[in-house]
SESEVEX-890060 format. One record per residue (C-alpha): x, y, z; residue in three letters. Coordinates in steps of 0.1 Angstrom, whole numbers, plus 2048, in hexadecimal, padded with zeros to 3 digits. Layout:
residues N
XYZALA
...
//
This chain:
residues 394
BCCB68EC6MET
BCCB58EA4SER
BE2B3AE9EASP
BF0B45E7CPHE
C03B24E77THR
BE3B0FE79ASN
BCEB28E67LEU
BE5B27E49LEU
BEEB02E4BARG
BE8AF3E28PRO
BCBADAE26ALA
BD3ACCE04THR
BF1AC8DEDPHE
BE5AE6DD9ASP
BE8AFBDF9ASP
C0CAF2E00VAL
C25B0FDFBVAL
C49B0ADF1GLY
C4BAE4DEDGLN
C40AE1DC9GLU
C56AC2DC4HIS
C3FAB0DDCLEU
C1EAC1DD8SER
C1AAC8DB2ALA
C01AB3D9FGLN
C1CA9ED8FASN
C32A9BDAEALA
C39A77DB7PRO
C2EA7BDDBLEU
C0CA8ADD1ARG
C06A71DB6VAL
C0DA54DCDLEU
BF5A62DE7CYS
BD9A68DCEGLU
BDDA45DC2LYS
BDCA38DE7PHE
BFEA29DE0ALA
C16A3CDF6LEU
C2CA25E0CGLY
C3EA2CE2CHIS
C51A4DE28SER
C68A65E3BPHE
C68A8BE35PHE
C86A9FE3FTYR
C8FAC4E3BGLY
C93AE4E4EPRO
C7BAEFE69ALA
C5BB01E5EGLY
C5AAF3E3BTHR
C3AADEE3DGLY
C44ABBE47LYS
C27AB6E5FTHR
C0EAC8E48SER
C17AB1E2BILE
C13A92E41ALA
BF0A9EE4BARG
BE8AA4E26ILE
BF4A81E1EVAL
BDCA73E38ALA
BBFA88E2BLYS
BC6A7FE07THR
BC9A5AE0EMET
BABA5CE27GLU
BBFA4DE44LEU
BBBA53E69PRO
BD8A69E75PHE
BEDA63E94TYR
C08A7CE9DGLU
C26A74EB4PHE
C49A81EBCASN
C65A68EBDALA
C73A78EDDTHR
C53A70EF1SER
C45A52EDDLEU
C3DA34EF3LYS
C3CA11EE4ILE
C1BA0AEF5GLU
C0BA27EE2GLN
C15A16EC1LEU
C0A9F4ECCARG
BE8A01ED6LYS
BE2A10EB4ILE
BEF9F1EA2PHE
BD69DCEB6GLU
BBA9F4EAFGLN
BBE9F1E8ATYR
BC99CCE89LYS
BAB9C0E76ASN
B9E9E1E69ALA
B999E7E44LEU
BA9A0AE47GLN
BCCA0FE53LYS
BD8A2DE67PRO
BF4A46E5ELEU
C0DA49E7BILE
C21A69E78PHE
C41A6AE8DILE
C53A8BE90ASP
C79A8DE99GLU
C7CA6BE88ALA
CA2A6BE89HIS
C9EA67EAFARG
C8BA46EACLEU
C9BA2DEC3ALA
CA5A0AEB7LYS
C899F9ECBASN
C6FA12EBDGLN
C7BA09E9AGLN
C789E4EA2GLU
C549E9EACVAL
C4C9FCE8CLEU
C5D9E3E75LEU
C439C6E75PRO
C269DEE6DVAL
C3A9EFE52MET
C419CCE44GLU
C1D9C2E42ASN
C109E5E3BASN
BF99E5E58GLY
BFFA0AE5DVAL
C0EA26E48LEU
C2DA35E59ILE
C38A58E51ILE
C55A68E63GLY
C62A8BE63ALA
C83A9BE6ESER
C99AB9E69THR
CB5AA1E63GLU
CB8A85E4AASN
CA9A68E5EPRO
CB6A4DE47PHE
CD8A4FE59PHE
CC8A46E7BSER
CAFA2CE6ELEU
CB6A07E6CTHR
CBC9F8E49SER
C9C9E5E4DALA
C88A05E52ILE
C9AA17E35ARG
C949FBE1CSER
C6E9FDE22ARG
C6CA23E20SER
C6FA40E08MET
C81A61E10LEU
C74A84E06PHE
C87AA4E0CGLU
C77AC5E14LEU
C8AAE5E0CLYS
C8CB07E1CHIS
C6EB1BE10ILE
C78B36DF7THR
C73B5BDFEASN
C5AB5CDE1ALA
C45B40DF1SER
C47B50E13LEU
C3BB71E04THR
C1DB5EDF5THR
C15B4FE17LEU
C19B71E28LEU
C01B81E10THR
BE7B67E19LYS
BECB6DE3EALA
BE9B93E3ALEU
BC8B90E27VAL
BBAB75E3FLEU
BC1B8AE5EGLU
BBCBADE4FTHR
BDEBB9E57LEU
BF2BD6E48GLU
C17BD6E41MET
C2DBEAE29ASP
C45BDAE10GLU
C64BE0E25GLU
C54BCEE42THR
C49BB1E2CLYS
C6CBADE1FASN
C7ABADE42TYR
C61B93E4ELEU
C68B7CE31VAL
C8EB80E31MET
C90B7CE57SER
C7FB5AE56SER
C9AB47E44GLY
C83B31E30GLY
C6EB27E4FASP
C49B2DE4AALA
C41B26E6EARG
C5AB40E7AALA
C4CB5AE63MET
C28B53E6DLEU
C30B53E92LYS
C41B75E91LEU
C23B82E7DLEU
C0BB74E96GLU
C1CB84EB4PHE
C1FBA5EA2ALA
BFBBA5E98SER
BF1BA3EBCASN
C04BC3EC3VAL
BF7BD7EA5ASN
BE3BCFE86LYS
BFABE7E73THR
C1CBD6E75ILE
C3CBE9E71SER
C60BDDE6DILE
C69BECE8FASN
C4DBD8E9FLEU
C5BBB8E8FLEU
C7FBC0E9ALYS
C73BC7EBDSER
C64BA5EBFLEU
C81B92EAEARG
C9FBAAEAEPRO
CB8B90EA2ASN
CA2B80E88ALA
CB0B90E69LEU
CC3B74E59GLN
CD6B88E3FALA
CEEB6BE3CGLY
CD6B4EE37SER
CB8B5CE25SER
CC3B77E0CGLU
CCCB5EDF0ALA
CB1B45DF8GLY
CBDB2AE10VAL
CDAB25E27HIS
CE8B09E11TYR
CF3B24DF8ASP
D09B34E12LEU
D16B13E1FALA
D1FB09DFCSER
D31B2ADF7ALA
D45B25E17LEU
D4FB02E0DILE
D59B0BDEALYS
D6DB29DF6SER
D80B12E0EILE
D85AF8DF3ARG
D93B14DDDGLY
DAAB20DF9SER
D9BB43DF9ASP
D9EB4BE1EGLU
D8EB6EE1BASN
D6FB61E09ALA
D6CB44E21ALA
D6CB5BE3FILE
D53B72E2FTYR
D3AB55E29TYR
D41B49E4CLEU
D37B6BE59ALA
D18B6BE43ARG
D0DB49E51LEU
D13B54E75ILE
D01B75E71GLU
CE5B63E60GLY
CDEB4EE7FGLY
CEEB2DE73GLU
CF7B16E8FSER
D1CB11E98ALA
D16AEBE97ASP
D09AECE73PHE
D28B00E67ILE
D40AEAE7AALA
D31ACAE6CARG
D36AD7E49ARG
D5BADEE51LEU
D60ABBE5EVAL
D52AADE3EILE
D68AC4E29LEU
D87ABAE3DALA
D84A97E2FSER
D74A9EE0EGLU
D8AABAE02ASP
DA9ABBE18VAL
DACA96E20GLY
DCDA86E24ASN
DDFAA4E15ALA
DDCAB1E39ASN
DCDA96E50PRO
DCFAAEE6EGLN
DB2AC1E5EALA
D99AA6E68LEU
DA6AA7E8CTHR
DA4ACDE8ELEU
D81ACFE80THR
D74AB3E96THR
D82AC6EB3SER
D70AE5EA6THR
D4FAD3EA5LEU
D53AC8EC9THR
D5EAEAED4SER
D43AFFEC4VAL
D28AE7ED1SER
D33AEDEF5LYS
D3BB13EF2ILE
D22B21ED9GLY
D21B44ECBPHE
D2EB5EECDPRO
D50B4EED6GLU
D4BB31EBEALA
D50B4AEA1ARG
D75B4BEA9ILE
D79B25EAAILE
D66B22E88LEU
D7CB3DE79ALA
D9CB2BE84GLN
D90B0BE74ALA
D85B1CE54VAL
DA7B2EE50ILE
DBAB0EE57TYR
DA6AFBE3DLEU
DACB16E23CYS
DD1B14E2AALA
DD3AEEE27SER
DDDADBE08PRO
DBFACBDF8LYS
DB8AA7DEDSER
D98A96DE5ASN
DA7A73DE1SER
D93A64DFEALA
D73A72DF1TYR
D79A65DCELEU
D84A43DDAALA
D66A3BDF0ILE
D4EA48DD5ASN
D5EA31DBBALA
D5EA13DD2ALA
D39A19DDCLEU
D2FA1CDB7GLU
D419FBDB0TYR
D2F9EADCCVAL
D0D9F9DC4LYS
D109EBDA1ASN
D0F9C8DAFGLY
D349C1DAFASN
D399AADCDSER
D5B999DCFLEU
D63979DE2GLU
D79981E00ILE
D9B96EDFCPRO
D9C951E14SER
DBD95BE23ALA
DAE97BE33ILE
D8E96BE41LYS
D8C965E67PRO
DA2949E74ASN
DAE942E51ALA
DCE92FE48GLN
DE893FE32GLY
DE4963E3ETYR
E05975E3DLEU
E0998CE5CTYR
E199ACE4FPRO
E2B9B3E6FHIS
E3E993E6BASP
E4C9A1E4ATYR
E579C3E56GLY
E359D4E52GLY
E2C9C9E2FTYR
E289A9E1BVAL
E189A4DF9LYS
DF898FDFAGLN
DD5991DEBASN
DBB9A5DFETYR
DA39A5DE0LEU
D99988DC9SER
DA099FDABLYS
DB49BFDA8PRO
DA09E0DADLEU
DACA04DADLYS
D98A1FDBFPHE
DB2A33DD1VAL
DC8A4CDBFGLU
DDEA5EDD8LEU
DEAA81DCELYS
E0CA91DD1SER
DFEAACDE7ILE
E08AB5E0BGLY
E0AA97E23TYR
DF9A81E0AGLU
E18A82DF5LYS
E2BA71E11LYS
E0FA57E14MET
E11A50DEFLYS
E36A4DDF0GLU
E36A35E0ETRP
E1CA1EDFEILE
E30A1EDDDGLN
E51A18DEEASN
E469FDE05VAL
E369E9DE9LYS
E539EDDD2ASN
E6D9E4DEDILE
E5A9C5DF8ARG
//
């Protein structure tokens, strides 16, 4: 039984399919590797998009010994043994860690010294953005590269290679089904092809459907990647079009998208687009996320539909989104204000608002700043009026 995934695994950057932004001749990742100048890096993106393959290509290009681990089973002693082995060596190893977002704090602490002195090259991979789970010390010493869903055109190129390599026959309808049903996941496509080829060298669409009957991801793969549909759902909710939103929700569900993924997007939207115009939206969507994670499909579809309709029917405000973005931009530009002495710990001169009926005027910033613009929409209108009234009265 041929292992299609390994047979078609790319050996060089030129062999990589669907990640041209990383593998093209002028792509920064490839240039750094070919100049032996790549530093510690983390790859993230959907399953089956080539994270492990590219890590192996990096090791081959930079002529480094390759050690592969998974963060869920990685033992600190394994790392220390490799560090000791290459302590005085002229050549450093590449340590590849899959599921990097699951690295425990003590594992990261062991990695930090060798990352600092460049005794090894660390490359991590994850289906989630690992930077949110890594310590600031690890992040500051690393680069982040995103891999994207492989396009249907690139999957078709890979499929053609596989058919020629294994002398398999398949009509155009079956090819289209195999590509479209794989949702941008090359490994999923090759695995289904592998199993089908062991049944018959002439592969039909009925054979594929008998092996993976629920694989056709009409929702997630027709237009390219699932992010297109997620974007359409969010924008429909933001535009208060409940029918469009329910339609795109159905497309995502039918396309095999996880309930958790959809619910997480709704939680984000509840703050970004509804915000304080209806603060209850965040509570409801958070409850939705908890509920669908415990219940799952098919019943989760009802919970998601309720949340989507509620968000469509809610007044919209992006004031919180705009405020934090403006404040972050201000801070990132190097604006660091001295904290007024009265509001530091154990400071003298602090005026306790409760002693003054709930509000008293005092300086909380060393110079006036304006980031928050509350809108006269929904509940946010009441918030705006309260803040204005209490300040004017006092």
